[in-house]
PyMOL Python script that loads the backbone (N, CA, C, O; Angstrom):
from pymol import cmd

cmd.read_pdbstr("""\
ATOM      1  N   MET A   1      81.837  77.686  87.099  1.00  0.00           N
ATOM      2  CA  MET A   1      81.402  78.566  87.950  1.00  0.00           C
ATOM      3  C   MET A   1      80.551  78.120  89.221  1.00  0.00           C
ATOM      4  O   MET A   1      79.842  78.928  89.820  1.00  0.00           O
ATOM      5  N   GLN A   2      80.626  77.245  89.464  1.00  0.00           N
ATOM      6  CA  GLN A   2      79.845  76.566  90.771  1.00  0.00           C
ATOM      7  C   GLN A   2      81.437  76.420  91.832  1.00  0.00           C
ATOM      8  O   GLN A   2      81.276  76.709  93.017  1.00  0.00           O
ATOM      9  N   TRP A   3      82.497  76.104  91.509  1.00  0.00           N
ATOM     10  CA  TRP A   3      83.236  76.000  92.233  1.00  0.00           C
ATOM     11  C   TRP A   3      83.652  78.106  93.143  1.00  0.00           C
ATOM     12  O   TRP A   3      84.162  78.424  94.217  1.00  0.00           O
ATOM     13  N   ILE A   4      83.128  78.890  92.054  1.00  0.00           N
ATOM     14  CA  ILE A   4      83.292  79.849  92.749  1.00  0.00           C
ATOM     15  C   ILE A   4      81.953  80.498  93.794  1.00  0.00           C
ATOM     16  O   ILE A   4      81.983  81.364  94.668  1.00  0.00           O
ATOM     17  N   ARG A   5      81.108  79.867  93.392  1.00  0.00           N
ATOM     18  CA  ARG A   5      79.842  79.797  94.574  1.00  0.00           C
ATOM     19  C   ARG A   5      80.068  79.473  95.944  1.00  0.00           C
ATOM     20  O   ARG A   5      79.716  80.159  96.904  1.00  0.00           O
ATOM     21  N   ASP A   6      81.131  77.571  96.004  1.00  0.00           N
ATOM     22  CA  ASP A   6      81.500  76.677  96.775  1.00  0.00           C
ATOM     23  C   ASP A   6      82.102  77.572  97.290  1.00  0.00           C
ATOM     24  O   ASP A   6      81.496  78.061  98.244  1.00  0.00           O
ATOM     25  N   SER A   7      83.335  78.140  97.006  1.00  0.00           N
ATOM     26  CA  SER A   7      84.393  79.020  97.661  1.00  0.00           C
ATOM     27  C   SER A   7      84.047  79.992  98.510  1.00  0.00           C
ATOM     28  O   SER A   7      84.501  80.075  99.652  1.00  0.00           O
ATOM     29  N   ILE A   8      82.891  81.107  97.802  1.00  0.00           N
ATOM     30  CA  ILE A   8      82.451  82.063  98.747  1.00  0.00           C
ATOM     31  C   ILE A   8      81.596  81.620  99.764  1.00  0.00           C
ATOM     32  O   ILE A   8      81.632  82.166 100.866  1.00  0.00           O
ATOM     33  N   ASP A   9      80.819  80.682  99.521  1.00  0.00           N
ATOM     34  CA  ASP A   9      79.961  80.122 100.627  1.00  0.00           C
ATOM     35  C   ASP A   9      81.221  79.401 101.919  1.00  0.00           C
ATOM     36  O   ASP A   9      81.236  79.742 103.101  1.00  0.00           O
ATOM     37  N   PHE A  10      81.820  78.754 101.520  1.00  0.00           N
ATOM     38  CA  PHE A  10      83.022  78.457 102.472  1.00  0.00           C
ATOM     39  C   PHE A  10      83.199  79.370 103.027  1.00  0.00           C
ATOM     40  O   PHE A  10      82.935  79.541 104.217  1.00  0.00           O
ATOM     41  N   LEU A  11      83.833  80.391 102.052  1.00  0.00           N
ATOM     42  CA  LEU A  11      84.587  81.382 103.204  1.00  0.00           C
ATOM     43  C   LEU A  11      83.690  82.313 104.104  1.00  0.00           C
ATOM     44  O   LEU A  11      84.127  82.929 105.076  1.00  0.00           O
ATOM     45  N   ARG A  12      82.147  82.349 103.587  1.00  0.00           N
ATOM     46  CA  ARG A  12      81.640  82.800 104.400  1.00  0.00           C
ATOM     47  C   ARG A  12      81.061  82.228 105.783  1.00  0.00           C
ATOM     48  O   ARG A  12      80.817  82.904 106.783  1.00  0.00           O
ATOM     49  N   VAL A  13      80.933  81.179 105.672  1.00  0.00           N
ATOM     50  CA  VAL A  13      80.965  80.242 106.867  1.00  0.00           C
ATOM     51  C   VAL A  13      81.764  80.221 107.817  1.00  0.00           C
ATOM     52  O   VAL A  13      81.472  80.095 109.006  1.00  0.00           O
ATOM     53  N   GLY A  14      83.413  80.412 107.091  1.00  0.00           N
ATOM     54  CA  GLY A  14      84.497  79.993 107.883  1.00  0.00           C
ATOM     55  C   GLY A  14      84.573  81.887 108.917  1.00  0.00           C
ATOM     56  O   GLY A  14      84.723  81.943 110.137  1.00  0.00           O
ATOM     57  N   VAL A  15      84.437  83.046 108.079  1.00  0.00           N
ATOM     58  CA  VAL A  15      84.491  83.798 108.567  1.00  0.00           C
ATOM     59  C   VAL A  15      83.312  84.694 109.764  1.00  0.00           C
ATOM     60  O   VAL A  15      83.322  85.646 110.544  1.00  0.00           O
ATOM     61  N   GLU A  16      82.368  83.608 109.237  1.00  0.00           N
ATOM     62  CA  GLU A  16      81.215  83.744 110.115  1.00  0.00           C
ATOM     63  C   GLU A  16      81.244  83.113 111.227  1.00  0.00           C
ATOM     64  O   GLU A  16      80.901  83.822 112.173  1.00  0.00           O
ATOM     65  N   TYR A  17      81.526  82.024 111.499  1.00  0.00           N
ATOM     66  CA  TYR A  17      81.879  80.798 112.663  1.00  0.00           C
ATOM     67  C   TYR A  17      83.088  81.497 113.538  1.00  0.00           C
ATOM     68  O   TYR A  17      82.947  81.732 114.738  1.00  0.00           O
ATOM     69  N   ASN A  18      84.585  81.877 112.630  1.00  0.00           N
ATOM     70  CA  ASN A  18      85.278  82.663 113.707  1.00  0.00           C
ATOM     71  C   ASN A  18      84.964  83.880 114.328  1.00  0.00           C
ATOM     72  O   ASN A  18      85.677  84.191 115.282  1.00  0.00           O
ATOM     73  N   LEU A  19      83.827  84.835 113.919  1.00  0.00           N
ATOM     74  CA  LEU A  19      83.468  85.939 114.492  1.00  0.00           C
ATOM     75  C   LEU A  19      82.661  85.578 115.037  1.00  0.00           C
ATOM     76  O   LEU A  19      82.208  86.544 115.652  1.00  0.00           O
ATOM     77  N   ALA A  20      81.806  84.255 115.365  1.00  0.00           N
ATOM     78  CA  ALA A  20      81.084  83.805 116.448  1.00  0.00           C
ATOM     79  C   ALA A  20      81.835  83.667 117.569  1.00  0.00           C
ATOM     80  O   ALA A  20      81.850  84.411 118.549  1.00  0.00           O
ATOM     81  N   ALA A  21      82.459  82.677 117.374  1.00  0.00           N
ATOM     82  CA  ALA A  21      83.738  82.280 118.132  1.00  0.00           C
ATOM     83  C   ALA A  21      84.036  83.148 119.193  1.00  0.00           C
ATOM     84  O   ALA A  21      83.959  82.985 120.411  1.00  0.00           O
ATOM     85  N   ALA A  22      84.488  84.358 118.322  1.00  0.00           N
ATOM     86  CA  ALA A  22      85.249  85.631 118.841  1.00  0.00           C
ATOM     87  C   ALA A  22      84.407  86.393 120.124  1.00  0.00           C
ATOM     88  O   ALA A  22      84.846  87.067 121.055  1.00  0.00           O
ATOM     89  N   GLY A  23      83.057  86.009 119.782  1.00  0.00           N
ATOM     90  CA  GLY A  23      81.733  86.721 120.530  1.00  0.00           C
ATOM     91  C   GLY A  23      81.141  87.820 119.461  1.00  0.00           C
ATOM     92  O   GLY A  23      80.088  88.398 119.731  1.00  0.00           O
ATOM     93  N   VAL A  24      81.775  88.064 118.366  1.00  0.00           N
ATOM     94  CA  VAL A  24      81.287  89.110 117.588  1.00  0.00           C
ATOM     95  C   VAL A  24      79.826  88.571 117.004  1.00  0.00           C
ATOM     96  O   VAL A  24      79.537  87.556 116.370  1.00  0.00           O
ATOM     97  N   ALA A  25      78.885  89.887 117.577  1.00  0.00           N
ATOM     98  CA  ALA A  25      77.401  89.223 116.744  1.00  0.00           C
ATOM     99  C   ALA A  25      77.524  89.906 115.262  1.00  0.00           C
ATOM    100  O   ALA A  25      77.790  91.045 114.880  1.00  0.00           O
ATOM    101  N   VAL A  26      77.125  88.358 114.440  1.00  0.00           N
ATOM    102  CA  VAL A  26      77.334  89.095 112.790  1.00  0.00           C
ATOM    103  C   VAL A  26      76.170  89.023 112.585  1.00  0.00           C
ATOM    104  O   VAL A  26      75.926  89.538 111.494  1.00  0.00           O
ATOM    105  N   ARG A  27      74.962  88.505 113.249  1.00  0.00           N
ATOM    106  CA  ARG A  27      73.526  89.190 112.456  1.00  0.00           C
ATOM    107  C   ARG A  27      72.795  90.051 113.510  1.00  0.00           C
ATOM    108  O   ARG A  27      72.807  89.984 114.739  1.00  0.00           O
ATOM    109  N   ASP A  28      72.289  90.704 112.837  1.00  0.00           N
ATOM    110  CA  ASP A  28      71.243  91.615 113.226  1.00  0.00           C
ATOM    111  C   ASP A  28      69.748  91.097 113.260  1.00  0.00           C
ATOM    112  O   ASP A  28      69.293  90.197 112.554  1.00  0.00           O
ATOM    113  N   GLU A  29      68.921  91.997 114.424  1.00  0.00           N
ATOM    114  CA  GLU A  29      67.546  91.556 114.310  1.00  0.00           C
ATOM    115  C   GLU A  29      66.662  91.211 113.213  1.00  0.00           C
ATOM    116  O   GLU A  29      65.544  90.695 113.215  1.00  0.00           O
ATOM    117  N   ARG A  30      67.324  91.565 112.387  1.00  0.00           N
ATOM    118  CA  ARG A  30      66.467  91.447 111.025  1.00  0.00           C
ATOM    119  C   ARG A  30      67.099  90.147 109.951  1.00  0.00           C
ATOM    120  O   ARG A  30      66.502  89.799 108.932  1.00  0.00           O
ATOM    121  N   GLY A  31      68.221  89.625 110.351  1.00  0.00           N
ATOM    122  CA  GLY A  31      68.977  88.272 109.817  1.00  0.00           C
ATOM    123  C   GLY A  31      69.971  88.945 108.611  1.00  0.00           C
ATOM    124  O   GLY A  31      70.480  88.131 107.840  1.00  0.00           O
ATOM    125  N   ALA A  32      70.296  90.482 108.392  1.00  0.00           N
ATOM    126  CA  ALA A  32      71.408  90.775 107.624  1.00  0.00           C
ATOM    127  C   ALA A  32      72.427  90.399 108.187  1.00  0.00           C
ATOM    128  O   ALA A  32      72.171  90.108 109.355  1.00  0.00           O
ATOM    129  N   VAL A  33      73.643  90.236 107.886  1.00  0.00           N
ATOM    130  CA  VAL A  33      74.647  89.467 107.929  1.00  0.00           C
ATOM    131  C   VAL A  33      75.559  91.067 107.740  1.00  0.00           C
ATOM    132  O   VAL A  33      76.192  91.218 106.696  1.00  0.00           O
ATOM    133  N   SER A  34      75.566  92.193 108.798  1.00  0.00           N
ATOM    134  CA  SER A  34      76.096  93.494 108.405  1.00  0.00           C
ATOM    135  C   SER A  34      78.040  93.205 108.289  1.00  0.00           C
ATOM    136  O   SER A  34      78.825  93.955 107.707  1.00  0.00           O
ATOM    137  N   THR A  35      78.253  92.428 108.737  1.00  0.00           N
ATOM    138  CA  THR A  35      79.734  92.193 108.902  1.00  0.00           C
ATOM    139  C   THR A  35      80.384  91.166 107.259  1.00  0.00           C
ATOM    140  O   THR A  35      81.487  91.137 106.713  1.00  0.00           O
ATOM    141  N   GLU A  36      79.489  90.691 107.051  1.00  0.00           N
ATOM    142  CA  GLU A  36      79.781  89.826 105.529  1.00  0.00           C
ATOM    143  C   GLU A  36      79.380  90.912 104.777  1.00  0.00           C
ATOM    144  O   GLU A  36      80.031  90.872 103.733  1.00  0.00           O
ATOM    145  N   MET A  37      78.511  92.020 104.779  1.00  0.00           N
ATOM    146  CA  MET A  37      78.347  93.130 104.124  1.00  0.00           C
ATOM    147  C   MET A  37      79.658  93.560 103.976  1.00  0.00           C
ATOM    148  O   MET A  37      80.314  93.493 102.937  1.00  0.00           O
ATOM    149  N   ALA A  38      79.963  93.933 104.877  1.00  0.00           N
ATOM    150  CA  ALA A  38      81.429  95.028 104.900  1.00  0.00           C
ATOM    151  C   ALA A  38      82.450  94.410 104.274  1.00  0.00           C
ATOM    152  O   ALA A  38      83.072  94.982 103.379  1.00  0.00           O
ATOM    153  N   VAL A  39      82.789  92.950 104.750  1.00  0.00           N
ATOM    154  CA  VAL A  39      83.665  92.345 103.828  1.00  0.00           C
ATOM    155  C   VAL A  39      83.388  92.105 102.659  1.00  0.00           C
ATOM    156  O   VAL A  39      84.439  92.102 102.017  1.00  0.00           O
ATOM    157  N   VAL A  40      82.508  91.896 102.012  1.00  0.00           N
ATOM    158  CA  VAL A  40      82.122  91.975 100.555  1.00  0.00           C
ATOM    159  C   VAL A  40      82.734  93.278  99.891  1.00  0.00           C
ATOM    160  O   VAL A  40      83.551  93.234  98.971  1.00  0.00           O
ATOM    161  N   ILE A  41      82.060  94.880 100.679  1.00  0.00           N
ATOM    162  CA  ILE A  41      82.466  96.040 100.115  1.00  0.00           C
ATOM    163  C   ILE A  41      83.626  96.193 100.165  1.00  0.00           C
ATOM    164  O   ILE A  41      84.172  96.700  99.185  1.00  0.00           O
ATOM    165  N   ALA A  42      84.537  95.754 101.490  1.00  0.00           N
ATOM    166  CA  ALA A  42      85.941  96.070 101.386  1.00  0.00           C
ATOM    167  C   ALA A  42      86.803  95.583 100.260  1.00  0.00           C
ATOM    168  O   ALA A  42      87.741  96.275  99.864  1.00  0.00           O
ATOM    169  N   ALA A  43      86.451  94.126  99.598  1.00  0.00           N
ATOM    170  CA  ALA A  43      86.800  93.445  98.931  1.00  0.00           C
ATOM    171  C   ALA A  43      86.359  93.820  97.539  1.00  0.00           C
ATOM    172  O   ALA A  43      86.963  93.375  96.563  1.00  0.00           O
ATOM    173  N   MET A  44      85.386  94.577  97.425  1.00  0.00           N
ATOM    174  CA  MET A  44      84.667  95.294  95.985  1.00  0.00           C
ATOM    175  C   MET A  44      85.437  96.525  96.036  1.00  0.00           C
ATOM    176  O   MET A  44      85.854  96.839  94.921  1.00  0.00           O
ATOM    177  N   VAL A  45      85.790  97.393  97.051  1.00  0.00           N
ATOM    178  CA  VAL A  45      86.481  99.023  97.155  1.00  0.00           C
ATOM    179  C   VAL A  45      88.343  98.206  96.821  1.00  0.00           C
ATOM    180  O   VAL A  45      89.187  99.072  96.589  1.00  0.00           O
ATOM    181  N   ALA A  46      88.652  97.361  96.811  1.00  0.00           N
ATOM    182  CA  ALA A  46      90.121  97.008  97.328  1.00  0.00           C
ATOM    183  C   ALA A  46      90.098  96.649  95.423  1.00  0.00           C
ATOM    184  O   ALA A  46      90.746  97.459  94.760  1.00  0.00           O
ATOM    185  N   ILE A  47      89.473  95.643  94.730  1.00  0.00           N
ATOM    186  CA  ILE A  47      89.615  95.292  93.480  1.00  0.00           C
ATOM    187  C   ILE A  47      89.650  96.928  92.431  1.00  0.00           C
ATOM    188  O   ILE A  47      90.475  97.437  91.672  1.00  0.00           O
ATOM    189  N   ALA A  48      88.257  97.305  92.931  1.00  0.00           N
ATOM    190  CA  ALA A  48      88.133  98.851  92.165  1.00  0.00           C
ATOM    191  C   ALA A  48      89.704  99.668  92.545  1.00  0.00           C
ATOM    192  O   ALA A  48      90.199 100.484  91.768  1.00  0.00           O
ATOM    193  N   VAL A  49      90.115  99.417  93.389  1.00  0.00           N
ATOM    194  CA  VAL A  49      91.411 100.429  93.359  1.00  0.00           C
ATOM    195  C   VAL A  49      92.501  99.832  92.787  1.00  0.00           C
ATOM    196  O   VAL A  49      93.435 100.531  92.394  1.00  0.00           O
ATOM    197  N   VAL A  50      92.521  98.498  92.669  1.00  0.00           N
ATOM    198  CA  VAL A  50      93.619  97.897  92.048  1.00  0.00           C
ATOM    199  C   VAL A  50      93.532  97.848  90.137  1.00  0.00           C
ATOM    200  O   VAL A  50      94.338  97.862  89.206  1.00  0.00           O
ATOM    201  N   LEU A  51      91.880  97.779  90.336  1.00  0.00           N
ATOM    202  CA  LEU A  51      91.790  98.211  88.732  1.00  0.00           C
ATOM    203  C   LEU A  51      92.196  99.804  87.837  1.00  0.00           C
ATOM    204  O   LEU A  51      92.533 100.075  86.685  1.00  0.00           O
ATOM    205  N   GLY A  52      91.889 100.767  89.370  1.00  0.00           N
ATOM    206  CA  GLY A  52      92.532 101.980  89.250  1.00  0.00           C
ATOM    207  C   GLY A  52      93.632 101.868  88.380  1.00  0.00           C
ATOM    208  O   GLY A  52      93.792 101.862  87.160  1.00  0.00           O
ATOM    209  N   ALA A  53      94.342 101.780  89.386  1.00  0.00           N
ATOM    210  CA  ALA A  53      95.570 102.023  89.403  1.00  0.00           C
ATOM    211  C   ALA A  53      96.652 101.407  88.155  1.00  0.00           C
ATOM    212  O   ALA A  53      97.771 101.807  87.836  1.00  0.00           O
ATOM    213  N   ILE A  54      95.709 100.119  87.532  1.00  0.00           N
ATOM    214  CA  ILE A  54      96.661  99.404  86.660  1.00  0.00           C
ATOM    215  C   ILE A  54      95.837 100.280  85.033  1.00  0.00           C
ATOM    216  O   ILE A  54      96.244 100.190  83.875  1.00  0.00           O
ATOM    217  N   PHE A  55      94.907 100.878  85.431  1.00  0.00           N
ATOM    218  CA  PHE A  55      94.345 101.555  84.101  1.00  0.00           C
ATOM    219  C   PHE A  55      94.656 102.730  84.006  1.00  0.00           C
ATOM    220  O   PHE A  55      94.230 103.328  83.018  1.00  0.00           O
ATOM    221  N   ILE A  56      95.551 103.510  85.048  1.00  0.00           N
ATOM    222  CA  ILE A  56      96.240 104.512  85.392  1.00  0.00           C
ATOM    223  C   ILE A  56      97.373 104.344  84.592  1.00  0.00           C
ATOM    224  O   ILE A  56      97.469 104.973  83.538  1.00  0.00           O
ATOM    225  N   ALA A  57      98.331 103.494  85.003  1.00  0.00           N
ATOM    226  CA  ALA A  57      99.950 102.944  84.878  1.00  0.00           C
ATOM    227  C   ALA A  57      99.604 102.708  83.200  1.00  0.00           C
ATOM    228  O   ALA A  57     100.335 103.357  82.451  1.00  0.00           O
ATOM    229  N   LYS A  58      98.646 101.912  82.594  1.00  0.00           N
ATOM    230  CA  LYS A  58      98.887 101.820  81.569  1.00  0.00           C
ATOM    231  C   LYS A  58      98.385 102.680  80.498  1.00  0.00           C
ATOM    232  O   LYS A  58      98.532 102.295  79.338  1.00  0.00           O
ATOM    233  N   ALA A  59      97.709 103.997  80.784  1.00  0.00           N
ATOM    234  CA  ALA A  59      97.123 105.039  80.194  1.00  0.00           C
ATOM    235  C   ALA A  59      98.489 105.941  80.431  1.00  0.00           C
ATOM    236  O   ALA A  59      98.919 106.493  79.419  1.00  0.00           O
ATOM    237  N   GLN A  60      99.217 106.148  81.664  1.00  0.00           N
ATOM    238  CA  GLN A  60     100.505 106.973  81.316  1.00  0.00           C
ATOM    239  C   GLN A  60     101.764 106.015  80.617  1.00  0.00           C
ATOM    240  O   GLN A  60     102.619 106.651  80.000  1.00  0.00           O
ATOM    241  N   SER A  61     101.870 104.967  80.666  1.00  0.00           N
ATOM    242  CA  SER A  61     102.441 104.257  79.435  1.00  0.00           C
ATOM    243  C   SER A  61     102.407 104.434  78.084  1.00  0.00           C
ATOM    244  O   SER A  61     103.424 104.777  77.482  1.00  0.00           O
ATOM    245  N   ASN A  62     100.987 104.174  77.327  1.00  0.00           N
ATOM    246  CA  ASN A  62     100.820 104.351  76.358  1.00  0.00           C
ATOM    247  C   ASN A  62     100.946 106.234  76.056  1.00  0.00           C
ATOM    248  O   ASN A  62     100.880 106.815  74.972  1.00  0.00           O
ATOM    249  N   ALA A  63     101.076 106.625  76.970  1.00  0.00           N
ATOM    250  CA  ALA A  63     101.297 108.522  76.735  1.00  0.00           C
ATOM    251  C   ALA A  63     102.444 108.563  76.440  1.00  0.00           C
ATOM    252  O   ALA A  63     102.701 108.788  75.258  1.00  0.00           O
ATOM    253  N   ASN A  64     103.374 108.396  77.243  1.00  0.00           N
ATOM    254  CA  ASN A  64     104.630 108.367  77.035  1.00  0.00           C
ATOM    255  C   ASN A  64     105.114 107.400  75.928  1.00  0.00           C
ATOM    256  O   ASN A  64     106.329 107.217  75.853  1.00  0.00           O
ATOM    257  N   ASN A  65     104.510 106.929  75.288  1.00  0.00           N
ATOM    258  CA  ASN A  65     105.354 106.271  74.274  1.00  0.00           C
ATOM    259  C   ASN A  65     104.780 106.735  73.024  1.00  0.00           C
ATOM    260  O   ASN A  65     105.068 106.150  71.980  1.00  0.00           O
ATOM    261  N   ILE A  66     103.819 107.957  73.034  1.00  0.00           N
ATOM    262  CA  ILE A  66     103.391 108.820  71.880  1.00  0.00           C
ATOM    263  C   ILE A  66     105.326 109.267  70.912  1.00  0.00           C
ATOM    264  O   ILE A  66     106.373 109.362  71.552  1.00  0.00           O
ATOM    265  N   PRO A  67     105.269 109.362  70.084  1.00  0.00           N
ATOM    266  CA  PRO A  67     106.340 109.855  69.421  1.00  0.00           C
ATOM    267  C   PRO A  67     106.376 111.680  69.446  1.00  0.00           C
ATOM    268  O   PRO A  67     105.397 112.420  69.540  1.00  0.00           O
ATOM    269  N   ASP A  68     107.567 112.002  69.350  1.00  0.00           N
ATOM    270  CA  ASP A  68     107.364 113.553  69.884  1.00  0.00           C
ATOM    271  C   ASP A  68     107.641 114.242  68.270  1.00  0.00           C
ATOM    272  O   ASP A  68     107.859 115.436  68.062  1.00  0.00           O
ATOM    273  N   THR A  69     107.586 113.445  67.497  1.00  0.00           N
ATOM    274  CA  THR A  69     107.673 114.287  66.212  1.00  0.00           C
ATOM    275  C   THR A  69     107.117 113.212  64.910  1.00  0.00           C
ATOM    276  O   THR A  69     107.558 112.083  64.696  1.00  0.00           O
ATOM    277  N   VAL A  70     106.061 113.900  64.154  1.00  0.00           N
ATOM    278  CA  VAL A  70     105.655 112.495  63.240  1.00  0.00           C
ATOM    279  C   VAL A  70     106.124 112.865  61.794  1.00  0.00           C
ATOM    280  O   VAL A  70     106.219 114.015  61.366  1.00  0.00           O
ATOM    281  N   GLN A  71     106.409 111.696  61.094  1.00  0.00           N
ATOM    282  CA  GLN A  71     107.141 112.124  59.875  1.00  0.00           C
ATOM    283  C   GLN A  71     106.283 111.906  59.137  1.00  0.00           C
ATOM    284  O   GLN A  71     105.420 111.028  59.139  1.00  0.00           O
ATOM    285  N   ALA A  72     106.583 113.054  58.183  1.00  0.00           N
ATOM    286  CA  ALA A  72     105.579 113.542  57.034  1.00  0.00           C
ATOM    287  C   ALA A  72     105.369 111.881  55.930  1.00  0.00           C
ATOM    288  O   ALA A  72     106.253 111.123  55.531  1.00  0.00           O
ATOM    289  N   PRO A  73     104.042 111.818  55.746  1.00  0.00           N
ATOM    290  CA  PRO A  73     104.161 110.378  54.853  1.00  0.00           C
ATOM    291  C   PRO A  73     104.716 110.756  53.266  1.00  0.00           C
ATOM    292  O   PRO A  73     104.530 111.713  52.515  1.00  0.00           O
ATOM    293  N   THR A  74     105.427 109.595  53.182  1.00  0.00           N
ATOM    294  CA  THR A  74     105.869 109.046  52.048  1.00  0.00           C
ATOM    295  C   THR A  74     104.571 108.868  50.798  1.00  0.00           C
ATOM    296  O   THR A  74     103.438 108.453  51.044  1.00  0.00           O
ATOM    297  N   ARG A  75     105.077 109.293  49.452  1.00  0.00           N
ATOM    298  CA  ARG A  75     103.893 109.259  48.165  1.00  0.00           C
ATOM    299  C   ARG A  75     104.776 107.677  47.598  1.00  0.00           C
ATOM    300  O   ARG A  75     104.379 107.072  46.602  1.00  0.00           O
TER     301      ARG A  75
END
""", "prot")
cmd.dss("prot")
cmd.show_as("cartoon", "prot")
cmd.util.cbc("prot")
cmd.orient("prot")
């Protein structure tokens, strides 16, 4: 779990450094990192879209596999 936090911190520093090098102000007067928040929200939306597409595809696949006729049970 720690490597995930380290990776996120590394990516955060990289994005913030590159934006600062390009002259983009990433922090406002209150200290919130608006660009970072936008990137995180965009990533969460992308994950939600992908999961939604997977769920819909799985549901359609299961619906298509329902047999048209059901045989009577044998005794």
